N, C-alpha and C positions, 0 to 999 in steps of 0.2 A: 421598424428601423431598416433603412436601406443598407443592404449588405455592402454595396460599393462605397458608401460614405461613412459607415459605422466606425467610430473610434472606441476601442475597447482596451482597458488596462487589466491584465491578469496579474494578481499579486501572489507570488509564491512559485518557485520553479522546481517543486517536486513533480512526481509523475502526473498528478492531477492537474497542476497548473500548466505544465509543458504540453500535456495532451490537449487541454482546452485551448491553449494559445495556438497550437498547430492546426486544430480544426477550424478555429476562427479565421486564421490567416489564409488557409486553403480556400475558405468560402469567400474570400475577398475583403474581409474587414481590415482596417488599419489597427495593428495590435502592438502594444508594448507589453513585454513580459518582464516584470520587475521583481527582483529578489534581494532580500536583505544581505545574503552572502554569495553563495555560488549555486550552480545547478545541482540538485539532488544532494545538497549538503546537510539536509535535515533528516526527517523521518524516512524519506525514500532511500537514503544512503545507509540505513541501519535496519532495514526490514528483512525478515526471513523471505518475504515475497513468494509465499506459497499460493498458487493459483487454485482455488478450490471453492466448493460450496458444501463441504462435509458437515455432517451432524444436523441437529434440529435448529431451525430458525423460522422466521415468518415466511409465508408463501411468497410475499412480494420481494423479500430480500433474497430468497433462494432463486427466484426467477431472474432477478437483476444480476446475480452472481453468475448464473449459467450463461446469460447473454454476455457478461464480461469475459468469461473463459472463451466463448466463441470468437470474440473480437481478437483475443490473443492468438488464436489459431490462424485467423486471417492475417494478422501482423506477421506471424512466423512464416507464412507462405510467401508474403511479399518482401519481407526484409531479413529473413533468417540468415542470409549469406553476408549481411553487411556488418562492418565494424566489429567483427568478432561475435556478433549476435548468434552465430551458429551454435556456439557453446554457452550462450547466455540466456537462452529461452528454450526450455525443454519440457516435453510432456511424457515423462517416464513414470508417472503415478505417485501416489502418496500412501505410506504404510503407517498405521496407527495401532497401538495397543494400550490396554488399560493398566492402571496401577494395581498393586496387590489389594484384594478386597473389593475391587470394582469389576464391572463387565461392560463391554461394548456391544454385546449381542443386540440390545434394544436399538442402539444407534444403527447397526447394520440392517436390522429389520425396517427401521424408518427409511433408510436410504433406498432399500429395495422397493418400498411402498410408493415412493415418489419418483421412481425411475432413475435415480442417481446410480451411476455405475459403481457397484460395491461387491467385493468378493471376500468371503470369509476364508481365511487360511489358517490351517494348523501350523505350528512352528516348522515342522519338517517339510511343509509344502512351499515355504516362502522362497527358497532359493530358485525354484522353478519359475516363479513369477517375477521376482525382482532380486538382483544380486547384492552382495556386499553387507548382509545383515547376519549377525550371530544368532542362530535360532535359539540358543540357550538363554539369550537375554529377553526373548519374547515371552509374554504372559502365557501361562500354561493353557488357557482357554483358546489362544490363538490371537489373530490380528485382523483388522479390516484393511483391505487393499483397494484403493480407488484408482483404477488404471487411467482414467481420463484427466487426472490432476497433473499439475506441473509447477514450474517455478520460473522466475524471470530475474535477470540482473537489471534492476531499475535504472541505475546510472547509464548502462549501455543502451537500454531502450529509450531513455530520455534523449541521449545523443542522436539516435536515429530520427526521433521526432523533431528535434531542433534543426536538423538539416532541412527537413521539409518546411519548417517554420520560416527559416531564413530565406529559403528559395522562394517562398511566397511573399516576401517583403516584410516579415515580422522583425521586430527589434528587441533584442535581449539586453536588459539593463541589470548588471550584477553589482553586488557590493554597495547597494544604495542605502543600507541601514533599514530600519523598520519603515514600512509604508503605511500611510493613513488615508483611508477613503475620505473625500471631502463631500459633505452633504449640504446642499443649499435648497431651501424651499421644498423639502420633502423628496428631492431626487439627488442622486450622486452626480457630481460634475467632474470628478477626476481623483487624482491621488497626489499627496505630497509625501516626501521621504525625509528621513532624518539627515540625509546628506545634502538636503536643500533643493533637490530636483522636484519639479512639478510636471504632471502629465494630465492634460485635459482629456475627458472621456465622456461618451454617451452611456457607457456601461462599465462596471467594474466587477470582476470575478475575484472573490477572496478565497484563496486556496493555500492558506498558510499553515496547514497541518494542525498540530495541537494548539496553535495560537489563534485559531478562529474564534473561540469563545471570548478570549481577551479582546480581540479586535472588534468584535460585535458589541461587547460591553462598553467600549468607548463611545459607541453610538447609542447607548441606552437600550441595547437588545440583549436578550437572555437566551443562551443555548447551553443546557446542562453539559458539564464536562467531567469525564471520568478518565482523563489521560494520565497514565502512570509513566514512570521512568522505565525505559527499555534499555537492554544491553545486548548487543550483537557482537559475537566474537568471531574473528577470522583466523584460520590456521595457515601455516605455511603449506606449500604444495605437498601432497602425500599420495602415495599409490594406494587407492582403494577402488573397489568395484562398485561402490554405491552409485545408484542412478536416481532412485526415488527420493522424495522428501520424507524424512522420518519424524514422526511425532510420538515420542515415548514419554513415560511418566516423569523422567528426570532430565530429558534433553530433547530438543528438536535439532535435526541435522539436515542440511541439504548441500549438494555439490555446488560449486561455483566455477567460473572460468579460470583456467590456469591450474587445474588440479587442486584447488583450494576447497576447504569446507567452511561453511558458516554455521554457527551454533547459537541457540538461545534457550531460555527456560524461564519459567515463572519464579522459581526459587532464587535464581541468580539475580534477577531483577530486584527482588525484595532485599537483597544484600547490598545494593548500591546505597552508599551514604550520600544524602543530600545536605550539603552545607548551606546552600541557598540556591535560588533558582539559577540554573546554568552552571553551578559549581558542584561537580559530582566526584565522588571517590569510589574507585573500584578496587577491592582488596585482591592481592595476589592469590589468596586462598580461594576466592570466588572463581577467578580465571582458571586456576589449576584444577579446581573441582569440576568445572564445566568441561574442560578437556578430558578429564578422566571419565566422566559420564559418557561422553561421546565415544571414546575409545571402547568402552565396555559394551556398546551395542553394535559395533562394527565387526565384521568377520575378520578374524586374525588379530583383533585388538591392536591396531597399529599405534605406534607412538605419535602423538599429535603435538605440534609445537605452535605456540602463539605467534601470530604475525601482527595482529593489532585488534582493536575493538572500537566500537562506537557506542556512545551512551547519550541519552537525551530523552525527551518526552515522546511518547507514542500516542497518536491521536485516537481517542475513543470517545464518542458522544455518550452522554449520560444514560441514554436508554439502549445503547449498543447498536442502534440502527444508523444508517447513513443520514447525513443532513445535506440536502442538495436542492438548489433552486433559488428562485427569487425571494428576496427578503420583503415581507409585508411592511408597508409604510415607508420604504426607501426605494423609490422608483429607480430602476437600472442597476441595483446592487444584487449580486448573486453570490451564493456561498457553496463551498464543497468541504465537507468535514466527515471523515469516515475512517474506521479501523481497517477497511478493506481496500486501501489505496492501491495495492498491487492488482488484485483481481479486478477491481472496478476502474483502474486507471484509464483505460482506453474508452470504455463505454460512457463513463461519466463525462469525460472531455467531449466526446461526440455529442451526447445529448444536451449538455450545458451550452455548447457553442450554438446549437440549433435553437435552443430556447432564447438565448440572448438575441440572436439575429431575427428570429421570426415572431417572438412573443407567444408562440404556441406551446403550451405545456405538454410534456411527454407523459402519457399515462403511466409508464413504467416507473416514473419518479413520484407519483401522486402520494405514496405513503411516506415519503421522506422529506417533505417540505419543512423548512425551518419554522413555519407558522404553527406547527403542531405543539410547540412548547409554550404557546401563548405569545406575549408580546414584550413590551419594554420592561426593563428592570425598574 
């Protein structure tokens, strides 16, 4: 495909879609970025956005995530001063401890064995490495501190990428309703939307977060889906010394721009009542419980007040590994579907754009092709 004449439609304006569209436009392609609602209004807007490769995972996945973190360091060096991103992209580490009756000693040993920056800290040592944590809340055995980890405010990062996208001639189409790839004669020819718009294309990148399996099923293609409902709570501004991302048995906490904290946990997600798809109920007791759990792990136990929350499906492929690349049997159709949208947001956009325009597969994505699940439903 000639880069100067390639017409590409990217469906979905979360971090993966925006990143891919920006890389395509920068390379000279004619790009429409089409989104059902608004930029980062789905999973990217309610992500903890912890940049990491902590714990055990496949070698291929670990390598891709470390490359992904590297790209965020480059992004911070180039754009860290823009649009408030100075306070929206930080590398102040991640601190994790185990639940009662469990131990993270084996995890720490694994991380040391693969060269991942990992420090074991006794509770009384934590303040010297990372502030804002109540040592009494930490497991008696201690905690794992990963100094190279960080977090990113994805809507802010998407805004920076969109500036480059527009400057390169890219076109953003918001509020289109659901978009449907059009397939004729075994190849994708464009996209139609529920709003009635049509976009011709030589290639389509499907980056619709948890809706990728649904969208592929419409084409007779199967990708196993394990996407649960997620809940991300945002506090009002509060004076705390916390800098790292905390992953504790009852709550995950990270700082956010404006002195805000964002919180999530597995137990609170399980308490979300699903009346039907897209109609969720979050009980006051769940929100109050999450605020209390966060206060309990922070130094000084500050009073935390609710500012708002986001609830909706969180993309997780059935086998937990990313799904990235060309779709077998539909020429020109590419997909991106992963739980690691924050960590991989930049690198998957970069690699996918290059694959779309050159047709050359990136070996770092070889383990993550959609074809590993077989074929048509």
